[in-house]
N, C-alpha and C positions, 0 to 999 in steps of 0.2 A: 253300407259305409264304403266310401271310395277307397280303393286300394292305395297303399302308400308307395312312394317311389322306392325301388329296390336299393338305389345308391343311398338314399336317406336312411333306410332301415339299417344298413351296415355302417353308416357313417363314413362313407368314402366318396371320392370324386370319380368322375367318369374315366379318368386315366389311370385308375388304380391297377397295380400289377397283381398277378395271381397270388404272390406271397402276401401282399397287402390285403387282398380280399380274404385270404385264409385267416390271417391274424385278426381282422375285424370280425369275421364270422365267429371265430373261437371266443372272442371277448363277449359278443352279444349272447352266444349260446350258454356260456358260463353264467352270465347275469340272470338269464331267464329260464335256466334249466329247471324242470319240474321238481327235481329232488331238492333244489335249494328253495323252491317256492311251493311246498306241498299244498294241494288243494286250491291253488291260485289259477283259475282258468285263464285270466288275462295274461299271466306270464307264460302259460303253456301255448297260447295262441301266438304270442310274440316269438317264442322259441321256434314254432313251426314257420312263422312268417320269415324269420331269418334264414331258415333252411331253404325256403322257396327262393328267396333273393339270391342266396349263394349258389343254388342249383342253376339258375338262369345266367348269372353274371360270370360263372366259370366255364360255361359252355359257349364256344365261339359263335355257333349258329344261332343259339337262343339269344345271346347278348346282342348280336348284330340286329336281330329282328326286334328286340326290345328297344334298342337305341333308336331304331327307325320308326317303329309304330307304337311304342309304349305298351301298356297292359292290353289294349285291344288287339294288338298284333300277336298276343300270346293266347288268345281265347279259342283257338281251333283244336283244343285237345279233348273235346267231347265232354269234359267235366267242368269247363268254365272257371277254373281256379287260377287263371292268370298265367298259364303256361308251365306250371310246376310239373315236371315230367312224371312225378309220382302220382298225379291225379288225386292228391289228398293223402300224403304219406302219414302213417302212424309213426310212433317213436322208434319202433324196430327198423322200419324202412329208412328213417333218417340216419340212424347209427350204421346201418348196412351200407348206405351210399356214401356217407361222409366220415367213415371211421378213421380215415387217414388224418382228418382235421383234429380228431380227438386223440391222436398219437398212435393209433394202430392201423391195421389193414382190415377194414370192415368190422372192427369190433374187437381187436385183440392184439395190439402191438406191444403191450407191456410197458408203456411209459407211465410215470406217476400221474400225468394229466389224465390219461385214459382211465385209470382206476376209479377216479371220481365218477365218471359217467358209467362205467361198466357196473359198478356197485348198484347204481340206481336202476340199471336195466334188469339186473337179476332180481332186485326187490320187487319189480313189477312182473316177474315171471317171463320176461321177453328174452329170447336168445336166437342165435342164428339158426336158420333152417335151410337145408339144401343149397343149391347153386342157382343164382339168378339167371333167368332166361335171356337170350340174346335179343337185340332190337331188330325190328323189321323195317324195311324201307319200301314204299310203294309210290307210284306216280298216278295222279288223278288228272284227267284232261277235262277242261271246262270250256263251254261255249261263252261268248261274250255276254249273252243274256244271263247265264248262270253266275258269271263273275259279278254282274250288276245286281242281281237279286239274292245272291247266296244260294247254296244248294245243299241238299241232303242226299248222300250217296250210300247205297247198300253194297258192300263189297264182300265177295267170297274170297277169303284169304287162306292160302295153304300155309300151315305153320304147325309147330308143336303145341298140342293142347293137353290139358290135364287128363290123366288116365281116368276113365269112367269106373274102372273096377276098384282101384285102391284110393281114388279121389286125391291122387298126388303124393301119397306118403311112401309108395314103392313097396309096401309090405303085402303079404298074402292075405292077412286078416289082422284084427286088432291084437291078437295074442302073439303076433310074429315080431315082437320087439323085445329087446333086453336093455336094461339100464346100463349106461356106460360105466365101467368099473373105475375109470380114471377120475372123472368129475362127479360121479355118483348122481348123474342126471341133471346137474345144474347147468351144463354147457360151458362152464369156464373153470379155470383153476387159478388159485391164488399162490403167489410166491412172495417170500419175505427176503429182502436183500439188505445186507449190512452196508451202510455208507458212512461217510465221515459225519453225517448229520444224524446218525442213528439208523434204526431199522426202518425200511420203507416197503410197504406192501403194494404189490401190483397185481392186476387181474388180467388174464389172457384167455383167449378162446382155447377150449380143450383141443389138443392136437389129435386125440384119438377119434372123437366123434364130430370134429369140426363145428362144435357149438350146438349140435342137435340134442345132446344129452342122452341119446339112445342109439342103438344100432339095430339093423334088421336081421332077424334070424331066418326068415323064409321070405323070398322075394315074390312079388306079384307076378302071376303067370302071364298077364297081358302085356305089361310094360317091362318085364324082366328087372324090376327093382328101380327103374329110372323115374317113375312117377309121372311120366308124360309119354305121349305117343304122337305120331305124325297124323295130322288130320286137317280139317277145314272148319273155319268159323265165319259166320256172316256178321260183319261189323257195320254199324251205321255211323257215318261220318257227317257231322254238321260243319259246313264250310261257310265262314262269314262272308258277307258281301264286300267287294272291293279288294279281294286278294290280288296279288300280282304274280306274274310268271317267276318261277323259281323259289317262291316263298315256301317254307317248310312248316307244317303243323305237326304237333306231337300229341299223341293220345297215350297217356301213362297207363302202363299195365296191360296194353292190348297187343303186345308183341308175343314172342315165343314163351310158352310156359316154362317155369324153372324146373330144375331137377329136384325130386324128392321134397316137394312143397316149397321150393325157393320162389322168390318173387318173380313175377312175369317181367319180361322186357317191355320196351315201349314200341309203339307203332309210329313211324315217322312218315308223314305224307308230303310229297313234293307236288306243287301245283304246276300244271302245264296249261297254257292258254291255246285253244284251237283258233286258227286264223279265220277271220270273217271275210266273206267275199267282197263286201261293200264298205265296211267300216273298219277303221284302224284306231288303235288305242295310243294315246299320248298322255301318260300319267293317268289323271282322273278325267281327262277330256277325250272326246271321240271325234275323229277326223273323217270327213266325207268329201271326196273330190266330185264336184258337180260339173258336168260338161253340158253347155248349152250352145245353141246355134247363134250366129251373128245376128240373125233377124230377131230372135227372142231377147238377146241382150240389148238390141236397139229399140225394140218396140215395147218390151216388158211382157211378162207373162206370169202365170201361177204354175207351180210345178211341185210334185210330190217327191219327197226325199226319204230314204230309209232311216229309221232310228232303232235303238236297241229293242224297244218294245212295240214296234209297228212302223207306221209311216206318218209323216207330217207334211202339210202343205205350206209352202213358203211363197212369198210374192217377190218376183224379180222386177224391180223398177226399170222404167225406160232409161237407157244410157248406162246400164251396168257395165263396168269395166272388168277385164280379165284380172284376176288376182284379188278381187274383193272378197271379203269374208263375212258370211252371215252366221249369227250365233243363235242357237236354240238353248236357252238358259235352262239348266237343271236336267238336260237330256244326256248327261254324261254318266260317269260311274261314281258310286259313293266313296268317300274318303275313309279308308280302313281305320285311321287313327283320329278321326275328328268328325264333326257334324258337317252336313252339307254335301252337295254333289257337284261334279264337274259339268261342263257344257258340251254340246255338239257344235263343232266348228265346220262350216261348209265353205269350201274353197271353190271359187268360181273360175272355170276354165272355158274360154271361147273356142269352140270347135271350128277348125278351118278345113274345108274339103280339099282333098289331095288332087282330085281330077275334076274337070269341068267340061260340060258339053259346049259346043260352039255357041249355042243360044245363050247359055249362062255367061260365057265369056263376054259376049256383046253387052249384056245387061250390066255386068260389073264395070266394063270399060266406060259406059256412060256415067255410072255413079261415081267413079273414083276422081273425076275432075271436079265434082261438087265440093264446096268449101267444108260442109259438115263431115265429109268422108276423108278429109285430110287430118292426120294425127297432129294434135297440139297438146302441149303439156301445161297443166294448171299448177303453177308453183305453190299455191296454197294447199293443194291436195297432198296428203301423206303418201309416202312410198309404201310399197308392199311390206318391207321390213319394219317400217315404223308402225304399220297396222298390226303386224304380228306381235311386236313388242307391247303395244297397247292391250291386245287381247290377253296375253299371258301375264300381264301385270294386274 
């Protein structure tokens, strides 16, 4: 099924402010929240869909990329789920990332609005764990051929990884935990407040255990209770064809490991294009400057020109003028956000020798007095700029 437009999901226009986005997301989240629609898989998917839309539209870099390239521009996260930085977040991840929308900070701000959601979270046994890991940023350099065909890169990334000894929980062993005395293991505490409307119950994250429901009595000897350690991970990155210089791709959950079982950060990949010695990029088109001699331009010839995937032979007709443009259709780059490919445009330049021998000078002196060697303008012929306009239109 085709993915729906993010703006359509939240019911906002493209100029919506952050406050309008938050208000719209909160409305949709309340409508499709699983606790209001128990057992309704369609509502749960719409709840996650709204979180994905909100995640993208409230992040400037992601929003700019989405506005420019649509869903296809968000597909470089390795998971193919449209650019949602969580890579397929579960309910706990959604509350952890967007707790402020529900009235708290990551799941416990104490507002009446939040209590509705927090109650649902505890009923599913989900609560905050540890501290989310930081994001990582790396740069990947691509050749023009890799940009045209897409690429798969295996990278060795230095970062925090989950501790192999304790598997991220930070404890020495399974018995090195004790239940939190404040929340009795639930990860949250409930408070009753008297208001003019009567008593109102709110749920907040337990301040003692930070929502984990337990505390460590003996720390892991390897990571000293942090649940992570400095190491290296090999990550495979699939880069779609047609990316552009400076575009950023996001792989959810492939950044630094979180502390004590917290969610992983994201890996943000910035694309850099390596210069090509012969070809230049202009959007989805490829430009090649062809230099030919006066004789070849006058008599005509066949010549090979470089392309992204090899070489191609083109025919130079007799009387070719400087500034003419030849087109190799479909020899450009794929459009990241649509079907089809660009073209290779070949600009003809007539090469003029800077020095001549006495014999060559005599030959040219004889020729320049001939009528055919006198420049004359054909008014019906389009100018260079008109030709350029025609090609790009």
